[in-house]
N, CA, C and O of each residue as an XYZ file, in Angstrom:
900
protein
N     -29.955    -16.175    -10.257
C     -31.208    -16.159     -9.506
C     -30.978    -16.617     -8.063
O     -31.595    -16.099     -7.132
N     -30.084    -17.591     -7.889
C     -29.779    -18.069     -6.535
C     -29.163    -16.967     -5.697
O     -29.528    -16.783     -4.536
N     -28.213    -16.222     -6.294
C     -27.577    -15.129     -5.575
C     -28.603    -14.059     -5.198
O     -28.568    -13.536     -4.085
N     -29.511    -13.732     -6.110
C     -30.533    -12.723     -5.829
C     -31.438    -13.171     -4.692
O     -31.802    -12.369     -3.833
N     -31.803    -14.447     -4.684
C     -32.666    -14.966     -3.626
C     -31.972    -14.899     -2.270
O     -32.593    -14.543     -1.269
N     -30.687    -15.242     -2.238
C     -29.949    -15.212     -0.981
C     -29.823    -13.796     -0.435
O     -29.834    -13.600      0.780
N     -29.701    -12.796     -1.327
C     -29.623    -11.411     -0.877
C     -30.875    -11.005     -0.105
O     -30.812    -10.133      0.761
N     -32.006    -11.626     -0.409
C     -33.276    -11.251      0.212
C     -33.498    -11.942      1.556
O     -34.270    -11.446      2.376
N     -32.845    -13.063      1.796
C     -33.156    -13.849      2.995
C     -31.937    -14.047      3.899
O     -32.063    -14.637      4.973
N     -30.768    -13.570      3.491
C     -29.551    -13.838      4.242
C     -29.528    -13.108      5.583
O     -30.226    -12.113      5.777
N     -28.714    -13.620      6.501
C     -28.389    -12.933      7.741
C     -26.884    -12.993      7.905
O     -26.302    -14.076      7.973
N     -26.255    -11.832      7.967
C     -24.802    -11.765      7.987
C     -24.321    -11.526      9.413
O     -24.871    -10.684     10.123
N     -23.308    -12.256      9.828
C     -22.770    -12.068     11.162
C     -21.259    -12.083     11.153
O     -20.644    -12.581     10.210
N     -20.655    -11.538     12.201
C     -19.209    -11.551     12.394
C     -18.946    -12.182     13.753
O     -19.468    -11.721     14.768
N     -18.134    -13.242     13.776
C     -17.826    -13.963     15.011
C     -19.095    -14.428     15.717
O     -19.189    -14.382     16.943
N     -20.064    -14.874     14.932
C     -21.296    -15.396     15.505
C     -22.296    -14.354     15.938
O     -23.344    -14.702     16.483
N     -22.006    -13.084     15.711
C     -22.912    -12.011     16.129
C     -23.481    -11.316     14.906
O     -22.735    -10.857     14.041
N     -24.807    -11.241     14.835
C     -25.491    -10.532     13.750
C     -26.067     -9.236     14.304
O     -26.965     -9.266     15.145
N     -25.560     -8.106     13.841
C     -26.007     -6.813     14.345
C     -27.319     -6.402     13.688
O     -27.564     -6.704     12.520
N     -28.156     -5.707     14.454
C     -29.378     -5.132     13.900
C     -29.011     -3.897     13.100
O     -28.216     -3.070     13.548
N     -29.598     -3.774     11.903
C     -29.305     -2.616     11.066
C     -29.884     -1.342     11.674
O     -29.258     -0.283     11.620
N     -31.078     -1.445     12.253
C     -31.716     -0.297     12.889
C     -31.983     -0.630     14.351
O     -32.402     -1.742     14.671
N     -31.741      0.343     15.249
C     -32.082      0.099     16.644
C     -33.495      0.611     16.917
O     -34.199      1.028     15.997
N     -33.900      0.577     18.170
C     -35.289      0.896     18.510
C     -35.650      2.344     18.241
O     -36.833      2.674     18.157
N     -34.669      3.211     18.103
C     -34.978      4.620     17.834
C     -35.388      4.833     16.387
O     -36.145      5.761     16.099
N     -34.912      4.002     15.467
C     -35.246      4.153     14.046
C     -36.647      3.616     13.791
O     -36.827      2.432     13.506
N     -37.619      4.484     13.895
C     -39.009      4.041     13.772
C     -39.917      5.259     13.665
O     -39.459      6.400     13.714
N     -41.214      4.994     13.519
C     -42.216      6.046     13.543
C     -42.651      6.299     14.978
O     -42.848      5.358     15.747
N     -42.799      7.565     15.337
C     -43.250      7.928     16.677
C     -44.379      8.953     16.572
O     -44.352      9.839     15.718
N     -45.360      8.818     17.447
C     -46.519      9.708     17.458
C     -46.208     10.951     18.275
O     -45.862     10.853     19.452
N     -46.326     12.101     17.667
C     -46.091     13.369     18.348
C     -47.407     13.930     18.879
O     -48.479     13.365     18.665
N     -47.291     15.051     19.573
C     -48.492     15.748     20.040
C     -49.378     16.114     18.862
O     -50.604     16.152     18.967
N     -48.726     16.383     17.738
C     -49.446     16.695     16.498
C     -48.654     16.091     15.346
O     -47.597     16.606     14.980
N     -49.155     15.007     14.775
C     -48.494     14.360     13.655
C     -47.558     13.241     14.091
O     -47.510     12.855     15.258
N     -46.816     12.735     13.110
C     -45.878     11.642     13.330
C     -44.491     12.050     12.861
O     -44.347     12.896     11.979
N     -43.471     11.441     13.459
C     -42.088     11.725     13.104
C     -41.376     10.413     12.793
O     -41.635      9.390     13.428
N     -40.484     10.452     11.818
C     -39.626      9.303     11.525
C     -38.242      9.601     12.074
O     -37.582     10.545     11.640
N     -37.800      8.783     13.041
C     -36.489      8.946     13.638
C     -35.498      8.020     12.946
O     -35.851      6.909     12.549
N     -34.262      8.477     12.804
C     -33.235      7.690     12.137
C     -31.999      7.641     13.015
O     -31.516      8.679     13.468
N     -31.485      6.452     13.257
C     -30.281      6.330     14.086
C     -29.374      5.234     13.561
O     -28.872      4.411     14.327
N     -29.166      5.225     12.249
C     -28.247      4.250     11.664
C     -26.846      4.443     12.233
O     -26.167      3.471     12.563
N     -26.412      5.705     12.348
C     -25.097      6.018     12.898
C     -25.212      6.366     14.373
O     -26.199      6.963     14.801
N     -24.201      5.994     15.148
C     -24.236      6.223     16.595
C     -24.365      7.707     16.930
O     -25.063      8.063     17.879
N     -23.699      8.584     16.162
C     -23.773     10.008     16.484
C     -25.145     10.582     16.156
O     -25.565     11.555     16.783
N     -25.862      9.999     15.178
C     -27.238     10.423     14.927
C     -28.129     10.035     16.106
O     -28.964     10.822     16.552
N     -27.941      8.824     16.597
C     -28.742      8.350     17.719
C     -28.515      9.218     18.955
O     -29.471      9.676     19.582
N     -27.246      9.443     19.304
C     -26.937     10.238     20.491
C     -27.450     11.667     20.348
O     -27.962     12.247     21.305
N     -27.310     12.234     19.147
C     -27.787     13.597     18.932
C     -29.298     13.722     19.065
O     -29.798     14.690     19.638
N     -30.027     12.741     18.535
C     -31.487     12.765     18.632
C     -31.936     12.662     20.080
O     -32.866     13.355     20.491
N     -31.283     11.801     20.858
C     -31.666     11.648     22.256
C     -31.340     12.901     23.058
O     -32.101     13.284     23.946
N     -30.233     13.534     22.758
C     -29.921     14.791     23.456
C     -30.937     15.864     23.101
O     -31.331     16.649     23.964
N     -31.370     15.911     21.834
C     -32.387     16.880     21.431
C     -33.680     16.659     22.213
O     -34.380     17.611     22.556
N     -33.987     15.390     22.489
C     -35.189     15.054     23.255
C     -34.951     15.136     24.756
O     -35.818     14.765     25.546
N     -33.770     15.625     25.153
C     -33.394     15.776     26.565
C     -33.371     14.428     27.284
O     -33.830     14.312     28.420
N     -32.835     13.419     26.613
C     -32.707     12.091     27.181
C     -31.232     11.701     27.240
O     -30.415     12.186     26.457
N     -30.913     10.829     28.166
C     -29.552     10.327     28.319
C     -29.310      9.250     27.263
O     -29.979      8.217     27.288
N     -28.372      9.462     26.335
C     -28.126      8.462     25.278
C     -27.768      7.083     25.806
O     -28.004      6.083     25.128
N     -27.194      7.012     27.021
C     -26.768      5.723     27.567
C     -27.874      5.022     28.357
O     -27.771      3.828     28.637
N     -28.926      5.752     28.715
C     -29.940      5.183     29.598
C     -31.334      5.122     28.977
O     -32.174      4.360     29.455
N     -31.604      5.892     27.935
C     -32.960      6.029     27.398
C     -33.505      4.709     26.882
O     -32.800      3.962     26.203
N     -34.748      4.426     27.201
C     -35.463      3.259     26.701
C     -36.537      3.709     25.719
O     -36.810      4.902     25.586
N     -37.146      2.740     25.030
C     -38.158      3.058     24.032
C     -39.304      3.875     24.627
O     -39.785      4.815     23.994
N     -39.742      3.525     25.833
C     -40.845      4.255     26.464
C     -40.463      5.705     26.729
O     -41.301      6.596     26.599
N     -39.213      5.953     27.097
C     -38.746      7.324     27.334
C     -38.788      8.137     26.051
O     -39.172      9.306     26.057
N     -38.389      7.506     24.948
C     -38.381      8.181     23.652
C     -39.797      8.559     23.236
O     -40.046      9.682     22.799
N     -40.717      7.616     23.375
C     -42.107      7.887     22.980
C     -42.714      8.998     23.826
O     -43.461      9.831     23.311
N     -42.400      9.019     25.118
C     -42.926     10.080     25.981
C     -42.346     11.432     25.598
O     -43.068     12.428     25.562
N     -41.043     11.477     25.312
C     -40.403     12.742     24.957
C     -40.914     13.271     23.625
O     -41.197     14.463     23.495
N     -41.034     12.393     22.636
C     -41.537     12.812     21.324
C     -42.976     13.278     21.427
O     -43.389     14.164     20.680
N     -43.754     12.697     22.345
C     -45.157     13.067     22.499
C     -45.370     14.495     22.942
O     -46.491     14.999     22.864
N     -44.339     15.158     23.403
C     -44.464     16.556     23.803
C     -44.182     17.544     22.685
O     -44.249     18.753     22.908
N     -43.867     17.062     21.488
C     -43.523     17.916     20.352
C     -44.603     17.875     19.284
O     -45.358     16.909     19.174
N     -44.661     18.944     18.501
C     -45.357     18.892     17.211
C     -44.350     18.391     16.174
O     -43.181     18.777     16.195
N     -44.812     17.536     15.275
C     -43.899     16.875     14.349
C     -43.089     17.872     13.523
O     -41.875     17.715     13.390
N     -43.734     18.885     12.973
C     -43.023     19.834     12.126
C     -42.002     20.642     12.921
O     -40.930     20.961     12.406
N     -42.326     20.975     14.175
C     -41.385     21.723     15.006
C     -40.174     20.861     15.360
O     -39.048     21.356     15.404
N     -40.407     19.570     15.613
C     -39.288     18.673     15.911
C     -38.412     18.481     14.687
O     -37.191     18.388     14.813
N     -39.012     18.419     13.503
C     -38.234     18.302     12.273
C     -37.312     19.493     12.103
O     -36.141     19.321     11.765
N     -37.819     20.709     12.331
C     -37.007     21.915     12.190
C     -35.880     21.931     13.219
O     -34.736     22.247     12.892
N     -36.208     21.589     14.464
C     -35.189     21.576     15.511
C     -34.096     20.561     15.193
O     -32.913     20.820     15.415
N     -34.496     19.416     14.675
C     -33.517     18.391     14.321
C     -32.634     18.855     13.171
O     -31.419     18.661     13.209
N     -33.226     19.464     12.155
C     -32.448     19.947     11.006
C     -31.433     20.989     11.450
O     -30.293     20.992     10.984
N     -31.844     21.872     12.348
C     -30.924     22.905     12.828
C     -29.775     22.307     13.627
O     -28.698     22.895     13.713
N     -30.009     21.128     14.213
C     -28.963     20.441     14.973
C     -28.167     19.467     14.111
O     -27.278     18.781     14.615
N     -28.479     19.400     12.803
C     -27.763     18.505     11.900
C     -28.130     17.048     12.066
O     -27.299     16.168     11.842
N     -29.388     16.776     12.463
C     -29.830     15.411     12.717
C     -30.771     14.923     11.625
O     -31.226     15.700     10.785
N     -31.058     13.614     11.650
C     -31.872     12.992     10.606
C     -33.215     12.585     11.219
O     -33.401     11.432     11.606
N     -34.135     13.525     11.303
C     -35.490     13.274     11.775
C     -36.439     13.984     10.820
O     -36.182     15.123     10.432
N     -37.515     13.338     10.441
C     -38.401     13.881      9.418
C     -39.859     13.731      9.829
O     -40.283     12.662     10.268
N     -40.616     14.801      9.684
C     -42.057     14.735      9.933
C     -42.731     13.966      8.803
O     -42.376     14.128      7.636
N     -43.698     13.134      9.151
C     -44.443     12.378      8.154
C     -45.520     13.270      7.539
O     -46.180     14.038      8.239
N     -45.687     13.155      6.219
C     -46.658     13.979      5.505
C     -47.435     13.116      4.520
O     -46.972     12.052      4.108
N     -48.608     13.581      4.152
C     -49.309     12.950      3.037
C     -48.598     13.352      1.749
O     -47.800     14.289      1.747
N     -48.882     12.646      0.651
C     -48.274     13.009     -0.624
C     -48.599     14.447     -1.004
O     -47.725     15.181     -1.467
N     -49.855     14.854     -0.811
C     -50.257     16.217     -1.177
C     -49.551     17.243     -0.299
O     -49.137     18.295     -0.785
N     -49.411     16.942      0.994
C     -48.737     17.878      1.896
C     -47.264     18.025      1.514
O     -46.721     19.129      1.551
N     -46.614     16.913      1.147
C     -45.215     16.995      0.719
C     -45.080     17.799     -0.562
O     -44.186     18.638     -0.676
N     -45.959     17.552     -1.528
C     -45.883     18.263     -2.810
C     -46.035     19.766     -2.630
O     -45.539     20.543     -3.446
N     -46.723     20.183     -1.557
C     -46.971     21.614     -1.332
C     -45.807     22.301     -0.636
O     -45.775     23.530     -0.584
N     -44.845     21.549     -0.099
C     -43.716     22.162      0.598
C     -42.690     22.692     -0.398
O     -42.667     22.296     -1.563
N     -41.852     23.590      0.085
C     -40.777     24.128     -0.766
C     -39.843     23.014     -1.214
O     -39.394     23.004     -2.360
N     -39.546     22.071     -0.313
C     -38.664     20.948     -0.660
C     -39.315     20.041     -1.692
O     -38.662     19.581     -2.628
N     -40.607     19.788     -1.513
C     -41.309     18.934     -2.461
C     -41.349     19.541     -3.854
O     -41.171     18.843     -4.852
N     -41.586     20.855     -3.912
C     -41.613     21.535     -5.216
C     -40.232     21.525     -5.862
O     -40.110     21.380     -7.079
N     -39.182     21.682     -5.034
C     -37.814     21.682     -5.572
C     -37.470     20.314     -6.159
O     -36.876     20.229     -7.234
N     -37.845     19.239     -5.451
C     -37.572     17.890     -5.950
C     -38.347     17.618     -7.229
O     -37.816     17.033     -8.174
N     -39.618     18.051     -7.257
C     -40.460     17.807     -8.430
C     -39.926     18.529     -9.664
O     -40.176     18.100    -10.790
N     -39.196     19.620     -9.458
C     -38.676     20.393    -10.584
C     -37.391     19.814    -11.159
O     -36.924     20.256    -12.209
N     -36.811     18.815    -10.466
C     -35.561     18.229    -10.917
C     -35.814     17.081    -11.889
O     -36.820     16.382    -11.770
N     -34.912     16.881    -12.846
C     -35.029     15.695    -13.715
C     -34.754     14.433    -12.925
O     -34.257     14.496    -11.800
N     -35.074     13.288    -13.506
C     -34.862     12.020    -12.823
C     -33.396     11.824    -12.468
O     -33.083     11.336    -11.383
N     -32.493     12.198    -13.367
C     -31.067     12.191    -13.068
C     -30.376     13.175    -14.001
O     -30.923     13.544    -15.040
N     -29.180     13.596    -13.630
C     -28.399     14.519    -14.440
C     -26.988     13.976    -14.610
O     -26.501     13.219    -13.769
N     -26.344     14.358    -15.682
C     -24.947     14.016    -15.931
C     -24.152     15.313    -15.971
O     -24.503     16.236    -16.706
N     -23.099     15.386    -15.195
C     -22.276     16.591    -15.139
C     -20.826     16.222    -15.435
O     -20.240     15.390    -14.743
N     -20.259     16.830    -16.446
C     -18.859     16.569    -16.793
C     -17.976     17.396    -15.851
O     -18.056     18.624    -15.829
N     -17.144     16.712    -15.083
C     -16.333     17.402    -14.097
C     -15.017     17.904    -14.669
O     -14.532     18.960    -14.262
N     -14.433     17.170    -15.603
C     -13.149     17.584    -16.172
C     -12.874     16.761    -17.416
O     -13.590     15.806    -17.714
N     -11.838     17.137    -18.134
C     -11.412     16.402    -19.323
C     -10.192     15.553    -18.972
O      -9.249     16.023    -18.336
N     -10.234     14.311    -19.394
C      -9.105     13.401    -19.169
C      -9.158     12.313    -20.221
O     -10.235     11.976    -20.712
N      -8.014     11.763    -20.570
C      -8.025     10.668    -21.554
C      -8.756      9.467    -20.977
O      -8.625      9.187    -19.785
N      -9.524      8.747    -21.792
C     -10.258      7.579    -21.298
C      -9.309      6.450    -20.927
O      -8.278      6.250    -21.569
N      -9.675      5.713    -19.878
C      -8.903      4.534    -19.500
C      -9.463      3.332    -20.252
O     -10.665      3.072    -20.187
N      -8.626      2.608    -20.953
C      -9.136      1.451    -21.706
C      -9.564      0.326    -20.767
O      -8.932      0.089    -19.738
N     -10.631     -0.356    -21.130
C     -11.103     -1.512    -20.377
C     -10.571     -2.780    -21.026
O     -10.363     -2.834    -22.238
N     -10.358     -3.790    -20.208
C      -9.904     -5.060    -20.768
C     -11.040     -5.686    -21.564
O     -12.204     -5.609    -21.171
N     -10.694     -6.304    -22.681
C     -11.707     -6.930    -23.532
C     -11.913     -8.385    -23.112
O     -10.960     -9.099    -22.798
N     -13.156     -8.797    -23.114
C     -13.468    -10.182    -22.812
C     -13.251    -11.040    -24.056
O     -13.838    -10.793    -25.109
N     -12.409    -12.038    -23.914
C     -12.214    -12.975    -25.012
C     -13.495    -13.781    -25.200
O     -14.020    -14.358    -24.247
N     -13.996    -13.816    -26.436
C     -15.281    -14.467    -26.687
C     -15.258    -15.932    -26.267
O     -16.267    -16.458    -25.796
N     -14.125    -16.589    -26.433
C     -14.044    -18.004    -26.083
C     -14.053    -18.220    -24.578
O     -14.484    -19.265    -24.091
N     -13.566    -17.202    -23.834
C     -13.508    -17.340    -22.376
C     -14.619    -16.578    -21.672
O     -14.696    -16.595    -20.443
N     -15.487    -15.906    -22.434
C     -16.464    -15.005    -21.833
C     -17.453    -15.722    -20.926
O     -17.969    -15.125    -19.980
N     -17.726    -17.008    -21.205
C     -18.693    -17.721    -20.377
C     -18.134    -18.032    -18.995
O     -18.905    -18.265    -18.064
N     -16.827    -18.040    -18.840
C     -16.220    -18.349    -17.555
C     -15.757    -17.101    -16.815
O     -15.261    -17.200    -15.693
N     -15.911    -15.924    -17.426
C     -15.499    -14.681    -16.788
C     -16.715    -13.838    -16.459
O     -17.744    -13.907    -17.131
N     -16.573    -13.041    -15.413
C     -17.649    -12.132    -15.030
C     -17.573    -10.871    -15.876
O     -16.484    -10.486    -16.302
N     -18.708    -10.215    -16.133
C     -18.747     -9.127    -17.119
C     -17.931     -7.893    -16.759
O     -17.538     -7.149    -17.657
N     -17.662     -7.647    -15.483
C     -16.940     -6.430    -15.113
C     -15.487     -6.694    -14.713
O     -14.839     -5.825    -14.130
N     -14.977     -7.875    -15.019
C     -13.577     -8.151    -14.715
C     -12.677     -7.157    -15.445
O     -12.857     -6.891    -16.634
N     -11.707     -6.615    -14.714
C     -10.803     -5.626    -15.289
C     -11.218     -4.194    -15.020
O     -10.437     -3.276    -15.267
N     -12.440     -3.974    -14.515
C     -12.902     -2.622    -14.181
C     -12.482     -2.306    -12.749
O     -12.807     -3.052    -11.826
N     -11.762     -1.201    -12.565
C     -11.260     -0.808    -11.243
C     -12.132      0.309    -10.680
O     -12.377      1.319    -11.341
N     -12.596      0.110     -9.448
C     -13.552      1.018     -8.825
C     -13.054      1.415     -7.443
O     -12.623      0.561     -6.669
N     -13.112      2.712     -7.129
C     -12.849      3.204     -5.779
C     -14.185      3.522     -5.118
O     -14.995      4.266     -5.671
N     -14.412      2.960     -3.941
C     -15.650      3.163     -3.195
C     -15.337      4.018     -1.970
O     -14.659      3.559     -1.051
N     -15.830      5.263     -1.951
C     -15.586      6.170     -0.831
C     -16.817      6.299      0.064
O     -16.887      7.218      0.881
N     -17.783      5.401     -0.073
C     -19.007      5.478      0.719
C     -18.936      4.497      1.892
O     -18.169      3.534      1.862
N     -19.754      4.758      2.938
C     -19.595      3.945      4.142
C     -20.897      3.489      4.788
O     -20.842      2.656      5.693
N     -22.052      3.975      4.386
C     -23.261      3.630      5.138
C     -24.034      2.519      4.430
O     -23.766      1.351      4.713
N     -24.971      2.803      3.532
C     -25.760      1.710      2.960
C     -25.843      1.751      1.440
O     -25.347      0.844      0.772
N     -26.460      2.786      0.885
C     -26.745      2.785     -0.553
C     -25.471      2.678     -1.386
O     -25.385      1.829     -2.272
N     -24.485      3.525     -1.113
C     -23.239      3.483     -1.867
C     -22.496      2.175     -1.705
O     -22.098      1.576     -2.704
N     -22.288      1.699     -0.451
C     -21.596      0.417     -0.272
C     -22.298     -0.758     -0.939
O     -21.637     -1.655     -1.463
N     -23.644     -0.766     -0.926
C     -24.361     -1.857     -1.598
C     -24.129     -1.784     -3.107
O     -24.001     -2.816     -3.767
N     -24.074     -0.558     -3.657
C     -23.769     -0.412     -5.075
C     -22.394     -0.964     -5.405
O     -22.228     -1.664     -6.404
N     -21.398     -0.651     -4.566
C     -20.053     -1.169     -4.780
C     -19.993     -2.677     -4.634
O     -19.291     -3.348     -5.391
N     -20.726     -3.218     -3.662
C     -20.766     -4.668     -3.480
C     -21.380     -5.356     -4.699
O     -20.932     -6.428     -5.105
N     -22.408     -4.734     -5.279
C     -23.045     -5.304     -6.469
C     -22.065     -5.343     -7.636
O     -21.985     -6.340     -8.353
N     -21.320     -4.252     -7.824
C     -20.334     -4.210     -8.905
C     -19.235     -5.253     -8.680
O     -18.768     -5.879     -9.632
N     -18.825     -5.439     -7.422
C     -17.834     -6.472     -7.121
C     -18.383     -7.857     -7.444
O     -17.647     -8.735     -7.897
N     -19.679     -8.047     -7.208
C     -20.290     -9.325     -7.520
C     -20.282     -9.634     -9.001
O     -20.316    -10.798     -9.401
N     -20.238     -8.587     -9.818
C     -20.160     -8.779    -11.269
C     -18.720     -8.817    -11.765
O     -18.469     -8.785    -12.970
N     -17.768     -8.887    -10.820
C     -16.380     -9.101    -11.208
C     -15.485     -7.893    -11.146
O     -14.288     -8.018    -11.406
N     -16.012     -6.709    -10.810
C     -15.173     -5.508    -10.751
C     -14.192     -5.600     -9.586
O     -14.460     -6.262     -8.583
N     -13.061     -4.930     -9.733
C     -12.043     -4.841     -8.689
C     -12.373     -3.594     -7.868
O     -11.996     -2.487     -8.252
N     -13.072     -3.762     -6.740
C     -13.574     -2.648     -5.939
C     -12.714     -2.492     -4.689
O     -12.522     -3.446     -3.936
N     -12.197     -1.280     -4.474
C     -11.439     -0.980     -3.262
C     -12.212      0.019     -2.416
O     -12.530      1.120     -2.868
N     -12.512     -0.377     -1.181
C     -13.181      0.507     -0.229
C     -12.132      1.330      0.502
O     -11.220      0.779      1.118
N     -12.262      2.652      0.433
C     -11.363      3.562      1.150
C     -12.095      4.078      2.383
O     -13.170      4.668      2.274
N     -11.507      3.852      3.557
C     -12.134      4.239      4.808
C     -11.070      4.834      5.719
O      -9.917      4.988      5.316
N     -11.452      5.166      6.937
C     -10.497      5.670      7.924
C     -11.068      5.455      9.317
O     -12.281      5.552      9.501
N     -10.222      5.166     10.305
C     -10.720      4.910     11.661
C     -11.431      6.100     12.285
O     -12.266      5.917     13.171
N     -11.119      7.318     11.843
C     -11.728      8.496     12.470
C     -13.118      8.806     11.909
O     -13.790      9.712     12.404
N     -13.559      8.065     10.881
C     -14.877      8.297     10.301
C     -15.930      7.438     10.994
O     -15.626      6.321     11.415
N     -17.171      7.937     11.124
C     -18.228      7.103     11.720
C     -18.610      5.971     10.785
O     -18.847      6.190      9.597
N     -18.670      4.761     11.323
C     -19.055      3.588     10.542
C     -20.152      2.827     11.280
O     -20.413      3.086     12.455
N     -20.784      1.899     10.594
C     -21.813      1.073     11.204
C     -21.444     -0.394     11.034
O     -20.642     -0.743     10.167
N     -22.034     -1.255     11.868
C     -21.684     -2.677     11.824
C     -21.947     -3.292     10.455
O     -21.262     -4.232     10.051
N     -22.946     -2.758      9.738
C     -23.310     -3.330      8.437
C     -22.195     -3.205      7.417
O     -22.278     -3.806      6.345
N     -21.147     -2.437      7.719
C     -20.047     -2.306      6.759
C     -19.400     -3.672      6.500
O     -18.846     -3.899      5.425
N     -19.468     -4.584      7.484
C     -18.913     -5.920      7.275
C     -19.689     -6.664      6.193
O     -19.110     -7.421      5.413
N     -21.004     -6.445      6.151
C     -21.838     -7.132      5.168
C     -21.789     -6.447      3.808
O     -21.788     -7.120      2.777
N     -21.749     -5.116      3.793
C     -21.759     -4.399      2.517
C     -20.384     -4.368      1.853
O     -20.246     -3.851      0.744
N     -19.372     -4.910      2.514
C     -18.015     -4.906      1.955
C     -17.631     -6.238      1.333
O     -16.476     -6.433      0.955
N     -18.576     -7.151      1.222
C     -18.276     -8.446      0.620
C     -17.698     -8.280     -0.781
O     -18.243     -7.541     -1.601
N     -16.594     -8.968     -1.050
C     -16.003     -8.951     -2.379
C     -15.109     -7.765     -2.664
O     -14.576     -7.655     -3.768
N     -14.922     -6.858     -1.686
C     -14.108     -5.661     -1.920
C     -12.742     -5.803     -1.263
O     -12.571     -6.547     -0.297
N     -11.778     -5.075     -1.807
C     -10.547     -4.804     -1.083
C     -10.843     -3.671     -0.106
O     -11.775     -2.896     -0.324
N     -10.069     -3.566      0.958
C     -10.325     -2.531      1.955
C      -9.016     -1.889      2.369
O      -8.020     -2.576      2.594
N      -9.022     -0.543      2.468
C      -7.804      0.173      2.855
C      -8.173      1.414      3.646
O      -9.228      2.010      3.433
N      -7.292      1.797      4.563
C      -7.456      3.040      5.322
C      -6.552      4.112      4.719
O      -5.368      3.875      4.479
N      -7.116      5.282      4.479
C      -6.354      6.427      3.995
C      -6.772      7.641      4.817
O      -7.960      7.948      4.915
N      -5.809      8.323      5.399
C      -6.090      9.514      6.199
C      -6.054     10.735      5.285
O      -4.984     11.247      4.958
N      -7.244     11.197      4.876
C      -7.316     12.330      3.958
C      -7.064     13.661      4.658
O      -7.050     14.705      4.006
N      -6.867     13.641      5.964
C      -6.511     14.873      6.674
C      -5.026     15.203      6.475
O      -4.599     16.336      6.700
N      -4.253     14.208      6.053
C      -2.813     14.392      5.873
C      -2.487     14.499      4.392
O      -3.161     13.894      3.559
N      -1.458     15.263      4.066
C      -1.072     15.441      2.669
C      -0.659     14.117      2.035
O      -0.930     13.882      0.857
N      -0.002     13.248      2.809
C       0.410     11.951      2.266
C      -0.810     11.110      1.907
O      -0.800     10.399      0.902
N      -1.863     11.187      2.722
C      -3.078     10.445      2.427
C      -3.763     10.955      1.182
O      -4.248     10.166      0.371
N      -3.810     12.261      1.018
C      -4.425     12.836     -0.183
C      -3.635     12.482     -1.435
O      -4.216     12.255     -2.497
N      -2.318     12.434     -1.313
C      -1.487     12.038     -2.457
C      -1.738     10.569     -2.807
O      -1.773     10.207     -3.983
N      -1.911      9.734     -1.794
C      -2.231      8.326     -2.044
C      -3.533      8.197     -2.816
O      -3.626      7.414     -3.761
N      -4.539      8.965     -2.414
C      -5.821      8.915     -3.113
C      -5.673      9.383     -4.556
O      -6.245      8.781     -5.464
N      -4.912     10.449     -4.775
C      -4.700     10.940     -6.138
C      -4.029      9.875     -7.004
O      -4.375      9.735     -8.177
N      -3.084      9.130     -6.455
C      -2.426      8.074     -7.212
C      -3.393      6.941     -7.540
O      -3.353      6.384     -8.636
N      -4.264      6.601     -6.586
C      -5.262      5.564     -6.840
C      -6.228      5.990     -7.944
O      -6.643      5.177     -8.770
N      -6.579      7.278     -7.945
C      -7.550      7.768     -8.929
C      -7.013      7.675    -10.356
O      -7.789      7.559    -11.305
N      -5.698      7.725    -10.510
C      -5.125      7.686    -11.853
C      -5.425      6.363    -12.565
O      -5.499      6.319    -13.793
N      -5.595      5.297    -11.799
C      -5.851      3.976    -12.392
C      -7.277      3.504    -12.140
O      -7.571      2.314    -12.250
N      -8.162      4.442    -11.801
C      -9.541      4.076    -11.463
C     -10.482      4.375    -12.625
O     -10.427      5.451    -13.222
N     -11.342      3.417    -12.936
C     -12.349      3.633    -13.973
C     -13.602      4.306    -13.418
O     -14.200      5.149    -14.087
N     -14.002      3.941    -12.201
C     -15.253      4.430    -11.612
C     -15.000      4.845    -10.174
O     -14.330      4.130     -9.429
N     -15.534      6.001     -9.776
C     -15.458      6.490     -8.401
C     -16.866      6.542     -7.832
O     -17.742      7.191     -8.403
N     -17.094      5.859     -6.701
C     -18.381      5.910     -6.012
C     -18.222      6.832     -4.814
O     -17.452      6.550     -3.896
N     -18.957      7.932     -4.833
C     -18.793      8.943     -3.785
C     -20.157      9.402     -3.323
O     -21.032      9.681     -4.143
N     -20.348      9.483     -2.011
C     -21.612      9.950     -1.449
C     -21.632     11.456     -1.293
O     -20.593     12.113     -1.364
N     -22.830     12.002     -1.077
C     -22.980     13.443     -0.878
C     -23.847     13.698      0.336
O     -24.817     12.986      0.596
N     -23.470     14.736      1.077
C     -24.291     15.164      2.197
C     -25.454     15.994      1.688
O     -25.477     16.421      0.534
N     -26.428     16.218      2.578
C     -27.522     17.121      2.234
C     -26.958     18.475      1.855
O     -26.075     18.992      2.539
N     -27.452     19.052      0.784
C     -26.941     20.325      0.314
C     -25.941     20.177     -0.810
O     -25.554     21.165     -1.432
N     -25.513     18.935     -1.080
C     -24.691     18.699     -2.262
C     -23.211     18.630     -2.016
O     -22.450     18.392     -2.954
N     -22.753     18.833     -0.753
C     -21.309     18.782     -0.518
C     -20.870     17.338     -0.364
O     -21.594     16.539      0.231
N     -19.686     16.978     -0.893
C     -19.224     15.590     -0.791
C     -19.081     15.152      0.648
O     -18.618     15.920      1.492
N     -19.477     13.920      0.938
C     -19.340     13.376      2.293
C     -17.976     12.725      2.451
O     -17.661     12.205      3.521
C-alpha cells in the first residue's frame, strides 16, 4: 500500500531536475469550430504539430499556438495532422464518436484478443520455495524484454520489475525518447541494441531465447513500433 501511495504523489528527478511530462502544447485548444487535443510527448510530435500550424518550433509560445489553431475547424485539423503522421485529435461527444467509422470499428472489437504467433517449447519458471516465499517477490526468476519507450509499455515493465521480474529495457540512441524514461525505467536493466545492423538483430534473437515475456508496442495500424 505504501508503494502504491508513493506512485500517486512522487516526483522523479535526475540531477535535481524534474522534467514536465507534457509541455504547453499538450492540451485542449479551441478551434474555429470545435476543440482539438494536441499531443507533444515526443519532440518530433511537437515540432511536427507546430510546423503544421505554420509556427517556428523554436520560437512559438502558447498564445501563438492558440491563435493558429483558432483558424482551423477541428475535424479538418485532425485530418491534416493524420496525413502528416502527427498525434492531434478532434474532440467529440460520445454519440459523435460512436457514429464515426473509427468508433464503429472499435465497438466491434472484443475487449482483448489472444493470437498464437508460433509454436515453441515452454520455458520453465523457477518455483518459489514455500518456506522462503514470504521473503521473495512473486515474479522472481521471470525474464522479460521491454522494447517500449514512451509511457504505457514502460510503466507495465516497471510494474513487473517491482514484483521481482528480471526486466531488460532494449533501446537505441537513434530512437526518439522522452525524459520520463528515467522514471519509467526504475528497477530495470538497460541496454542499447542497434536493430539496423545484423549483429544487433542477432543479439536480440539470442536474448529472446531466454525470455519468458516480451513487451512490445504497436504503431497505429498494427505495425510493430
